[in-house]
N, C-alpha and C positions, 0 to 999 in steps of 0.2 A: 157757449159764442165768444166769452172773452178769451178761453184757451185756446181756440181757433185763431182768433185774432194775435194771439202769442206767438203762436206757432209760423204765421205767416209772416210776422215781423222777425222771427229767427231765420228763418227761410231766406227773407229777402236781404238779412244783414250779413248772413255767411257767404251768399252769391256776390253780391257786390263787392265781397272783400276778399273774394278767392282769386288766388294770385299763381297756384300751380294747378292745372285744367287738363285733364284726360277726356278728347272728345272722340265717340266711338260712331262711326257711321257705318249702320250695316248693309246688306246687299242690296236691301229693298229701297236705300238713298241712295246708294253710290250707280248702281243698274237700272236699264228701265227693261221692259218687257222681253227682250229679244237679247238681254246679256253686255248691250252696249254700254258705255259710259253715258249717265243722265246728266248732260252738263247742266243743264236748265236748274237742278236740283243741288249739285254739288258746287257750282261757280258763288250763288250766295252765299253755301256755307265758308268757303275759302275766303271770299270777302270780310265775314264777320271776323272767322281767325285771324286776319291780319291786321283787324281792328283791336281786337283784345292784345295782340302782340305789340301794337304801336302804344298801347296804353299801360304797358309796361308788365303784363300778365305771360307767364310761360305755359305754351301750350303743346302738347303731345297729341297727336293723331293717330288713332287705331281705325284701320279702314278695311273692311272687307270687300269681296266684289273680284277678286282675282281668279278664281276659279269659273267665273261667269261670263268675265270679259275675254278670258282665252278660249271658252267654249263657242263665242260668238264669233271671233278672230278667225277660230278654225273652221266655222261653219257646219258646227256638230249639232244634232236634235240633241235636246235636253233629254231624252231616252237615254243616250249615249254617258249619262255622268252615272250609271249603277255599279260601275265596276271602278275601285279604287287607283287604278293606275292612269285611268284614263282623267280622272279628277286630279291628281297629282301634275298630268301633262299639261291639263289646261290650266291649273295654277304656275306652272312654269311658265307658259306664254303668257297668261294675263298680268303677274305681278309686274312684269317690265312695262306692258300697256299702262297698268295702274300709275306706276310710278312717272310713265313719261307723262300721262296727263297732270298729276301734281305738280309736277315742275313746272310745268305750262301754264297753270292757273296760278301758282304762287308765285312766280316770274313777274308776272300783272302787278303784282304789289310790292315788287322788288325783294322778295323772301327766299331763301334757300331752303331746300329740303334736304332730307337722309335717310336713307331707306335701313329700318331694323327688321329684318326677320329673325324669329324667335323659335324654338323647340322646346319641349318640356323640361329638358336639361337644365335650361338658363332660369327655370323656378326652381326645380326640384334639388339640384345642387348649390348649397349656401356661396362657394366661393363665386359660381357664376352668377348667382343672384344680387354679389355685391357687386361684381364687374359690372353688370347690366345697369347698375344705378349710375355708377361712377362714370361711364360712357355717356350715358342719356343727359346726366347731368353737364357734361361737358359739352353736348353738342348743345344745349339750353344756354351755358354762358356763350356760345360762339352767336347766338342768335338765329340757330338755325330750329327748324320745326322738325322734329322726327316723326316719320310716318312708320307705324308700328303694323306688322302681319305677322300672322303664324308661317313659319316656314312650309306648306303644306307640300312641297316637292318631295323633301326627307322626313316630314312630321305627320304622322297618320292618327295623333291622339284627337282630332277635330273631324278628320275626314271620316274615320272610322275608329269611333271611340271602343276599347276593349268591355266587353260585359263584364261586370263584378270589380272592375278596378277602379280604385280612387286616383284619380289622374291629376293634375295639379290645372289643367284646363281643357276643356272639350270644346270650346268656343270662342267666339271674339269678345262677348259679352265678359266672361269671367278674365279673358286674358286682359283685355283693358282693366277690369277692377284690379287685377293682380298686379300691373303697371304701376296704376295709382298707389297701389299700399306699397310697391317697392320705392316709389319716389316721394312718398309722403306728402301725396297730393292734397289739395282742399277741396275738389270738386270732379266730379264724373258724370260726363254729359253721354246718355246714351240714345241716339239719333236713329229711329225705326219710321215705321209706315203706320203708327199707331200715335193716337195723342196723349194717351198715358194709359194708367193700369183703373180699369173701369169694374166697379160693384156689379154689375150685369152684362150680359151679353156676350159675343165672343170678341177678343181682341186683337186680330187677324186682319181687320180693315180700318180705316180712316175713323170711322165711327162703327160701335159695335152694333150688331144685330138686335132687333128688338126694340120696341119702344121703353121708356122712362129709365134708361141707362145712365148712372151718375159716374162721372169721372173723379177717382179719388184726388185730390190736391196736394194732399200731405201725409206721410206716413211718418211715423216715431217709433214703431215697432212692427216688425213682420211677422204675421201670427199666422197660425194654420188657416183660419178663414181667408186670408189673403194670397197665401199660396194656393188654395183651391180655386182662384179667380183664375189662375195662368194656366195656360193652353199648350198645348207640345208646338214643334218647329213651324215657322211661318214657311209659306208657299214657297218664297225664294230664297230664303237663308236656311240656315241650320241651327238658328237658336230660337228663341221664343219668348214670351212673356216670364215664363219659368227661369229660365237662364237670367233675364235680365233682373228679377228679384233675386237671384242668389248675387251676381253683381251688385246689386244694390246693398245688399246684407252685409257683404265684405267693406265695402265702401263707409258704411254705419260703422262697422268694427273699428276701422281703421281712422275712426274721426273726421271723415269726411263725408259731404254732402251729394248726394247721386240725384240725377233728373232721367227720366225716360220721357221722351218727349219726339213730336212729329218732324222730320227732317223736311218735309214741306211744306210747314210753317212757315210764313213770311217772316223773315227777320228773326228766326228762332234761336240762335243764340245771343243775338243782341239782347233781347227780351229777358232769355233768363238770367243773364248777368246783370240786367239792369235791375233784376228783384222782382219781375212782372210773374203772377201766378199762371205761369204757362208749364203743362205736362203734369207730372207726378213728381213730388220733391220726396227724398228720403233723407231724414233729418240725422247725425250724426250722434253716435253714442262715444261711450270712452275709448280713447285711443289706447290702442296697442302698442307697446315697444318694437323695434324693428324684427328682433329675432323671433319673440312670441307672436308677430302677425305672420312671418314666414312659415311656421311649425301649423299655424292654426290652419292658414290657406294654403298656401304656396308650395309648400312641400309635398311630395308623393308617399302616400303613406304605406309602410312595407308590413309593418306586423299587427299582430292583434291580440292584446291580452283580456282576458275577463279576470274581472276583479270580485271580491266578495263586498257585502255592504260595509263593511267597519271600514273598507279601504276607500269606496268610493265616498264614504261621509268624509274622511279626513282630507283626502285629496281635493272634495268641492269646496270644502272650507280653507283650504291652502295654506294645511297646519304640516301636511307632511309629504314626503316623498313616497312613491310605490317602491314597497319592498315586497320580496317573495313570500313574506308572510301573510300578505294579503292577497295574493295571486289564487285563482283558483286553476285557472288553465291558460297554457300560449297556443293560440290556434295558428299561429303563420309564421314562420323564420325572420329573422331580423339580424343587422349588423349592429355594433355601436354604432352612434351616432345617427342609425336612422331614425325617422318619424314613426311612432308607434298609435295605433288606435287605442284606446283606454275605454272598455265598455263593460256594463253591468250584466248581473246574470241572464239576463232578457236578450242581451245583446245589443243593447242601443245605446252608442257611442255618447260621452257624455264628457270625453276629455282626449287631448293630443298630449303626446311628449317625445324628448329627445331619448334614445336609449343609450344608456351606459356601458351596458355589457350584450354580448351575441346571446341569440335565443338560446342556444345550445347551453350556454352558461346560466342562464335564468331556470330552465331546466333540471338543470343538474342540482341545481340550490332547492327547488321544490322536492326535489327527491329527499331533501334532507330536512324538511322540513319539521320535525322534531327537536332538531338540535337547537342551541342558544342564539347562534348567529345566523342573521338575516341578508340577504344582498338585496343591494339598492340597484333598481334596476331602471328607474327612472328618478330624477333629483327632482326635487319641489319647485326650483328654479326654471327647469325647463318644461313646465305643466302649463299646459294653456286650455282652459275650459272651453269647449265648444257647444255646450247647453248648459243652460241655468239651474 
């Protein structure tokens, strides 16, 4: 009980002190059953964001809902959203409607907004990732609320993810977490149609099905058991509890506090940042530095390298670079400065790194494994552990 009180006190302290905040609104919060804007839910959230801004906190809004708004405006039946081109057309129509609604709502509080549409390359290319941070930082200095969404009209990573490909993001939950990571935010709030993470029952409704379901108030470690509680995508959105847990995991490793809460709860943001135990909070772990965070979470993985037990041991202990002498085989091609996945003999990823050379150079060196000289494939300071 004492440990729980300590965690609650830590939660309250961190959320009260959070100065740079990323808030993500899910489709179920932004739109109604017919896909139109749900003003009665969004307006109070805008009011709370305005209050946070007035209190000196810098807020970034990540908002879903463009596809739903576009579908409603075009008067299309939901069954029409099965093909990619139709989804992208709806996104093109709906994004302008979404921004027009936010402009109207924030103007009531004398706040200006800016539209920021992102694609995968804005995260997977280090230069663009750095430029994104500089742009959003400048908007915040101007007192503007950045409203961020994936550019669904040209990007397909969220609407139609490619099977077997490790993408930078495939939903707005992960997108919000990566934005928080890039901006070194203090808090990430994911507002959806559930009260939080429950130990039992389905998390796809306001209250889970089944008697005796218990909401988890605080998480300080995302275990396999917690992951097993997550379900698939929600009915209206493309994410689900699994994507929210992944977003929370990124936030925790970036030194931030994440909260999953119900967007329909009255004054939900006011209560969260007053330190009240609303929703499920995820407490931060050790903060990674900027380039290492990018390698671990944001960059697209291009190559895959299988290493032996000896190489795995020295890498996990942080004592050595990855040399060709410790490589068993290279399973996919990569270029210098690409991010590569480092896996053990069973294929389980335990680290990622920035390649020093191209895969064909590493493979040529593998053919000379008996020689005294070994090629450095990934330097130690460019390796990030992704599994303890």
